[in-house]
C-alpha positions in Angstrom: 95.6 150.3 121.1 93.1 150.8 118.3 90.4 148.7 119.9 90.1 145.9 117.4 90.1 142.2 118.5 90.2 141.1 114.8 93.9 140.1 114.6 95.0 136.7 113.1 98.1 135.2 111.5 99.4 132.5 109.2 98.9 129.7 111.8 95.2 130.0 111.0 95.9 128.3 107.6 98.0 125.5 108.8 98.7 124.4 112.4 95.8 126.1 114.4 94.2 122.6 114.8 97.4 121.4 116.3 97.3 124.2 118.9 93.6 123.5 119.7 94.1 119.8 120.1 97.3 120.1 122.1 95.9 122.7 124.5 92.8 120.5 125.1 94.6 117.2 125.5 98.0 118.2 127.0 97.6 121.8 128.1 100.5 123.0 125.9 100.3 124.3 122.3 103.8 123.5 121.0 106.2 120.6 120.4 106.8 118.8 123.6 110.3 117.7 122.6 113.5 118.8 120.8 115.1 117.5 117.7 117.8 115.8 119.8 115.1 113.6 121.2 115.0 112.0 117.8 118.5 110.6 118.3 118.1 107.0 119.3 114.4 107.0 119.7 113.0 103.6 118.8 110.4 104.9 116.4 109.9 108.3 114.7 106.5 108.4 113.0 105.5 111.1 110.4 101.8 111.5 110.0 100.7 113.5 106.9 104.1 115.2 106.8 106.8 115.5 104.2 109.8 117.2 105.8 111.9 116.8 102.6 109.6 119.6 101.3 108.2 121.5 104.3 111.3 121.5 106.6 114.4 120.0 104.9 116.6 121.1 107.8 114.9 118.4 109.9 116.4 115.7 107.7 119.9 116.2 109.1 118.4 115.2 112.5 116.7 112.2 110.9 120.0 111.2 109.4 121.7 111.1 112.8 118.7 109.4 114.4 118.9 106.6 111.9 122.6 106.2 112.5 121.7 105.6 116.1 119.2 102.9 115.2 115.9 104.8 115.0 113.2 103.4 112.7 111.3 106.0 110.7 107.6 105.2 109.8 105.5 107.3 107.5 101.6 107.3 107.5 100.5 109.2 104.4 98.2 109.1 101.4 101.2 109.6 99.1 104.5 107.7 99.1 106.7 110.7 99.1 110.0 110.2 97.1 111.8 112.6 99.3 111.2 110.3 102.3 112.4 107.2 100.4 115.7 108.7 99.5 117.1 112.2 100.1 120.4 113.9 99.5 121.2 115.8 102.7 123.8 118.5 101.8 125.2 118.9 105.4 126.4 115.3 105.5 129.1 114.4 103.0 128.1 110.7 102.4 124.4 111.5 102.1 125.1 114.4 99.7 127.0 112.0 97.5 125.0 108.8 97.7 121.7 109.8 99.3 120.0 108.4 102.4 117.1 106.1 102.8 114.8 108.0 105.2 111.7 105.9 105.7 111.9 102.3 106.9 108.2 101.6 106.2 105.3 103.5 104.5 101.7 103.0 105.6 99.1 104.1 103.0 95.9 105.7 104.2 93.1 107.6 102.4 92.9 111.4 102.7 91.4 112.2 106.1 91.6 108.5 107.1 94.3 109.0 109.7 91.8 109.3 112.6 90.3 105.9 111.8 93.8 104.4 111.3 95.0 105.6 114.7 91.8 104.3 116.4 92.2 100.9 114.7 95.8 100.7 115.8 94.8 101.6 119.4 92.1 98.9 119.5 94.8 96.3 118.7 97.3 97.7 121.3 94.6 97.8 124.0 93.5 94.2 123.2 97.1 93.1 123.5 97.7 95.0 126.7 100.5 96.9 124.9 99.8 100.2 126.6 101.6 102.1 129.4 98.9 101.4 132.0 100.9 102.8 135.0 101.5 106.1 133.1 97.9 106.3 132.1 96.6 105.8 135.6 99.0 108.2 137.2 99.1 111.0 134.6 95.9 111.1 132.6 92.1 111.2 133.0 89.2 110.1 130.9 90.9 106.8 129.8 88.0 104.5 130.8 85.5 106.5 128.7 88.1 106.6 125.8 88.5 102.8 125.9 84.8 102.3 126.1 84.3 104.5 123.0 86.9 102.5 121.0 85.2 99.2 122.1 82.0 100.5 120.5 83.7 101.1 117.1 83.9 98.1 114.7 87.4 97.3 113.7 86.5 96.4 110.1 84.7 99.7 109.6 87.7 101.6 111.1 90.1 99.9 108.7 87.8 100.6 105.8 87.4 104.2 106.6 91.2 104.6 107.1 92.0 103.5 103.6 94.7 101.2 105.0 95.0 97.5 104.8 94.4 95.2 107.7 98.1 94.1 107.4 99.3 97.7 107.6 97.3 98.4 110.7 98.6 95.2 112.4 102.2 95.9 111.3 102.0 99.5 112.6 100.6 98.3 115.9 103.5 95.8 116.1 106.0 98.6 115.6 104.5 100.8 118.3 104.1 97.9 120.8 107.8 97.0 120.3 109.0 100.5 121.0 110.1 101.7 124.4 110.5 105.3 123.1 108.9 107.2 120.2 108.3 110.6 118.7 105.2 111.4 116.6 105.5 114.2 114.0 102.7 115.7 111.9 102.0 118.4 109.5 99.2 119.8 107.3 98.3 116.4 106.0 96.5 116.1 109.3 95.5 119.6 110.1 94.0 120.9 106.8 90.8 119.0 107.1 87.4 119.8 108.6 88.3 117.3 111.3 91.9 118.3 111.7 91.7 119.0 115.5 90.1 115.7 116.1 92.8 113.8 114.1 95.6 115.5 116.0 93.9 114.7 119.3 93.8 111.1 118.3 97.5 111.1 117.6 98.1 112.7 121.0 96.0 110.0 122.7 98.0 107.3 121.0 101.2 109.0 122.3 99.7 109.0 125.8 98.8 105.3 125.7 102.6 104.7 125.1 103.9 107.3 127.5 105.7 108.9 124.6 105.9 112.3 126.3 107.8 114.0 129.1 110.9 111.8 128.9 114.0 111.4 126.8 113.7 110.3 123.2 110.0 110.8 123.3 107.7 113.6 122.1 104.7 114.9 120.2 105.8 117.4 117.6 103.8 119.5 115.1 106.5 120.3 112.5 106.2 123.8 111.1 107.7 125.2 107.9 107.1 128.9 108.4 109.3 130.9 110.9 106.4 133.2 111.8 103.7 130.7 112.7 104.7 129.6 116.1 106.0 132.8 117.5 103.3 135.0 115.9 100.5 133.1 117.6 102.3 133.1 120.9 102.7 136.8 120.7 98.9 137.1 120.6 98.6 137.9 116.9 95.7 135.4 117.0 92.0 136.0 117.1 91.2 133.5 119.7 93.8 134.0 122.5 95.7 136.8 124.2 99.6 136.8 124.2 101.1 133.6 125.7 98.0 131.6 124.7 96.0 133.0 127.6 92.3 133.0 127.5 90.5 136.1 126.3 88.6 137.3 129.4 88.2 140.3 131.6 90.8 139.1 134.1 93.5 138.8 131.5 92.4 142.1 129.9 92.9 143.7 133.3 96.4 142.3 133.7 97.4 143.5 130.2 96.0 147.0 131.0 98.2 147.1 134.0 101.2 146.3 131.9 100.4 148.3 128.8 98.5 151.3 130.1 95.5 150.6 127.8 92.9 147.9 127.9 92.7 145.4 124.9 89.2 144.3 123.9 88.2 141.2 125.9 86.3 139.4 123.2 87.1 136.8 120.5 88.0 138.4 117.1 87.4 137.2 113.6 89.6 134.4 112.2 91.1 134.8 108.8 88.2 133.1 107.1 85.7 135.1 109.2 87.4 138.3 108.2 86.9 137.6 104.5 83.3 136.5 105.1 82.7 139.8 106.9 84.3 141.7 103.9 81.9 139.9 101.5 79.0 141.2 103.6 80.3 144.7 103.5 81.0 144.7 107.2 84.8 145.4 107.1 85.9 149.1 106.9 89.7 148.5 106.9 91.8 145.5 106.0 95.5 145.7 107.2 97.5 142.8 105.8 101.1 142.4 107.0 102.6 139.9 104.5 100.3 137.1 103.4 98.6 136.5 100.1 94.9 135.7 100.6 94.2 135.4 96.9 96.6 132.4 96.4 96.2 130.8 99.9 92.5 130.7 100.6 89.8 128.6 98.9 88.0 130.1 95.9 90.4 132.9 94.8 87.7 134.7 92.8 85.5 134.9 95.9 88.5 136.2 97.9 89.1 138.9 95.3 85.4 139.9 95.5 85.7 140.1 99.3 88.9 142.1 99.3 87.6 144.5 96.6 84.6 145.4 98.8 86.8 146.8 101.7 86.8 150.6 101.5 90.4 151.0 102.8 93.1 148.4 102.3 96.7 148.6 103.7 99.2 146.1 102.4 102.6 145.8 104.1 105.2 143.5 102.5 108.6 143.1 101.1 107.3 142.2 97.6 104.3 142.9 95.5 101.5 140.2 95.8 98.3 139.6 93.7 96.0 140.9 96.4 97.6 144.4 96.3 96.6 144.7 92.7 92.9 144.1 93.2 90.9 147.2 92.1 90.4 149.5 95.1 87.0 150.2 96.5 88.1 153.6 97.8 91.8 153.5 98.8 94.7 151.1 98.8 98.0 151.8 100.5 101.1 149.8 99.9 103.7 150.1 102.6 107.2 148.7 101.7 108.9 146.8 104.5 112.5 145.8 105.1 113.6 142.2 105.2 114.4 140.6 108.5 118.2 141.2 108.0 117.6 144.9 107.5 115.9 145.5 110.8 118.0 147.7 113.1 118.1 146.2 116.5 117.6 142.7 115.1 114.5 140.4 115.2 113.7 137.0 116.6 111.9 133.9 115.4 110.6 130.9 117.3 111.4 127.5 115.7 109.5 124.2 115.7 111.2 123.1 118.9 110.3 126.4 120.8 113.8 127.8 120.3 113.7 131.6 120.2 116.6 132.7 118.0 118.0 136.2 117.5 118.6 137.3 113.9 121.0 140.4 113.8 120.9 143.5 111.6 123.1 143.2 108.6 124.5 146.5 107.4 123.9 147.5 103.8 122.1 149.9 101.5 118.6 151.1 102.5 115.9 150.1 100.0 113.9 153.2 99.1 111.2 154.1 101.7 111.2 150.7 103.3 110.9 150.6 107.1 111.2 147.9 109.7 108.0 145.8 109.9 107.4 146.7 113.6 108.1 150.4 113.0 105.5 150.6 110.2 102.8 149.1 112.5 103.8 151.4 115.4 104.0 154.6 113.2 100.6 153.8 111.7 99.0 153.2 115.1 100.3 156.5 116.5 99.2 158.4 113.4 95.7 157.0 113.9 95.7 157.5 117.7 98.5 159.7 119.1 99.6 158.8 122.6 102.3 157.2 124.8 102.5 153.8 123.1 106.2 153.1 123.9 107.9 150.3 122.0 110.3 152.8 120.5 112.8 150.2 119.3 113.3 146.5 118.9 114.9 146.1 122.3 112.0 147.9 123.9 109.6 145.5 122.2 111.5 142.5 123.5 111.4 143.9 127.0 107.6 144.3 126.7 107.4 140.6 125.5 109.4 139.5 128.5 107.1 141.3 130.9 103.9 140.1 129.2 104.7 136.4 128.5 106.3 134.4 131.3 107.9 131.8 129.1 109.5 134.5 126.9 111.2 136.2 129.9 114.7 135.5 128.4 113.9 137.3 125.1 115.0 140.6 126.7 118.6 139.4 126.8 118.9 138.5 123.1 121.1 141.1 121.4 123.7 139.4 119.2 124.2 136.6 116.6 124.0 133.2 118.3 121.8 134.4 121.2 118.9 132.0 121.7 116.9 130.2 124.4 114.3 127.3 124.3 111.2 128.3 126.3 110.0 125.5 128.5 113.4 123.7 128.4 114.3 120.6 126.3 110.9 118.9 127.0 107.5 120.1 128.0 105.3 118.0 130.4 108.5 116.5 131.9 107.8 113.6 134.2 104.1 113.5 133.1 103.1 116.8 134.6 100.6 118.6 132.5 99.5 122.3 132.9 95.8 121.3 133.1 93.5 121.2 136.2 94.7 118.3 138.3 98.0 118.2 136.4 96.8 115.4 134.2 96.4 115.0 130.4 92.9 114.3 129.0 91.8 111.6 126.6 89.3 112.9 124.0 87.0 110.8 121.9 85.6 111.4 118.4 83.8 109.5 115.6 86.1 109.0 112.6 84.7 110.5 109.3 84.0 108.4 106.3 85.9 110.0 103.4 85.5 107.1 100.9 84.2 107.8 97.4 80.4 107.4 97.2 80.0 107.1 93.4 82.0 105.3 90.7 83.3 108.5 89.2 83.9 110.2 92.5 87.4 110.7 94.1 88.8 112.7 96.9 91.2 115.6 96.2 93.7 117.1 98.6 96.2 119.8 97.9 100.0 119.4 98.1 103.0 121.7 98.0 105.4 121.3 95.1 108.9 122.6 95.1 108.0 126.1 96.4 109.0 128.5 99.1 105.5 130.0 99.6 102.5 131.0 97.6 104.6 133.1 95.2 107.9 131.4 94.6 107.2 128.1 92.8 109.1 125.8 90.4 107.2 124.7 87.3 108.2 121.1 88.1 108.7 119.5 91.5 112.1 117.9 91.3 111.2 115.3 93.9 108.1 113.9 92.1 108.6 115.1 88.5 105.1 116.5 88.5 104.3 119.8 86.8 101.9 122.4 88.3 99.0 121.2 86.2 99.5 117.5 86.9 96.8 115.4 88.7 98.6 112.9 90.8 96.6 109.6 90.5 97.2 106.0 91.3 97.9 103.5 88.5 95.0 101.4 89.7 92.6 104.4 89.2 94.2 105.2 85.8 93.5 101.6 84.6 90.0 101.8 86.1 89.3 105.0 84.2 91.2 104.1 81.1 93.5 107.0 81.4 97.0 107.3 80.0 99.9 109.4 81.3 99.5 113.1 80.6 95.9 112.6 79.3 93.7 115.6 80.2 91.3 115.1 83.1 88.4 117.3 84.3 87.7 117.5 88.0 84.4 119.0 89.1 83.4 119.8 92.7 80.3 121.6 93.9 82.4 124.8 93.9 84.5 124.7 90.8 86.3 122.9 87.9 89.9 122.1 87.3 91.4 120.7 84.1 94.9 119.1 84.3 96.9 116.1 83.1 97.0 112.6 84.6 100.3 111.8 86.4 100.8 108.3 87.7 101.9 108.4 91.3 102.2 106.2 94.4 99.0 107.4 96.0 96.2 105.5 97.8 93.5 104.5 95.2 90.4 106.7 95.3 92.5 109.8 96.1 94.0 112.5 94.0 96.5 115.3 94.8 96.8 118.7 93.1 99.3 121.4 93.6 98.3 124.3 95.8 97.3 127.0 95.1 96.1 125.8 91.7 93.6 123.4 93.3 92.0 126.1 95.4 89.2 126.7 92.8 87.7 123.4 93.8 87.5 124.0 97.6 84.5 124.9 99.8 85.4 128.4 101.2 83.1 127.9 104.2 84.1 124.4 105.3 86.5 124.8 108.3 87.8 122.8 111.2 85.7 123.9 114.2 88.6 123.6 116.6 91.3 125.4 114.7 89.2 127.3 112.2 91.5 126.3 109.4 89.9 125.9 105.9 89.4 122.4 104.6 91.9 122.0 101.8 90.3 118.8 100.5 87.0 118.0 98.6 85.1 115.4 96.7 85.3 115.6 92.9 83.8 113.9 89.9 86.5 112.8 87.4 86.0 112.7 83.7 88.4 112.2 80.8 88.6 115.2 78.5 
């Protein structure tokens, strides 16, 4: 309506590499299965994921899956205590006595998952423990993929992974023995400069076992934010049109026919690119609906500088955030929004398993001048450019979504509490049919990065979420780990090597900043450190992003010294 292609959303900071990899390999950009597929699956593998923190509701499904005999495997840099034992409040016995979640942990180095998965696949291929009939009938590119793996030395892959040879072998045994399996991953895979490549490797492992398109099988990026999945699918995304369609003239023509105006048919700036443009003085207006750039992106001082250069800023939110308080260049407008439960006509969210759920309006007092989120956007658009935009209420918006995005056709019928539908059905790619040219999935090959320390005093830092809801609501101490916000999670082996005691001050220096915190002994792969986000963001390289998903790299090499 206003002619700008520069629209992005929160997915750009977390699961955009998942979408990029899944669209490339499978032709779909969302979970291929449902939570019920966990029930009785032979193995459920979590890669770089800690659902006890990022999606605790998932643990009730894990509880039921384990009762039905599923084995839960975890591939991670940190042995998460919430995945060792967790108290699930919806189950009486678990709430009282706790539940062992993981059956086996497999330690890798930060960013070593790609090498780990390739090392596992080399063993499976050598044993003939792959679903050859499925591969031949439903995929393409396997011969080149296998040849690429043959050219990689197994010893080097294991070294780059940070795992032990025994763990690689044991994990391969678990996969070879499984008839069914579900692979789950989170930001431990995606928030790296090679995030898209790592997710693609996990998908290829799933294809070699035919863990897709059938019961008790699936490939699932687990998401902890209710706006990430649906927001991107609505087209609030710089790199695609609504429904994940390609940005081209043909699709712009189709949308013009539906909407009565033509959207710009060009790729827009991603979140990181918007801030870079602001730094160069090329951004005239920044309109932020929710979000908190200062505490979510690398280098907060640099973000503040970028935001402060924008002549006109508009901040729409339900709470005050730090970026609103940055000194204006010319003007700053703060537009108060209603919470989801205060939206007349209700709203919807799309869950991890593609379930579109209606959230009804709850009657109550109106908070000052707050308006519905969608109404603020519409009113502002019409004030800037009067015309016949339509979208006069929530129901009209849902009707427009139904007409624009095929898989969301049922959204127009959602109108009361309990109404929901699952787009694509219980499983995507059912029967091995993939929405790609030829109907086949595609194997992709990459060279695993080497993330190992290069000097005696060098280690690799990644960020982690403590007990927090978002970038603003945080506990001082993570109840699951016992770590405070300033703690540096470090292995006991590295503490002994450096001569460090518990709570002793440490200085971490990267090429972009310095962080001083206290040592905290933790079950983490030696050579690696973890710091809480957003405190660790001062160390990160603001221009290092994953080429596929354009997500910032939330890890970096640091030099460690005792203060």
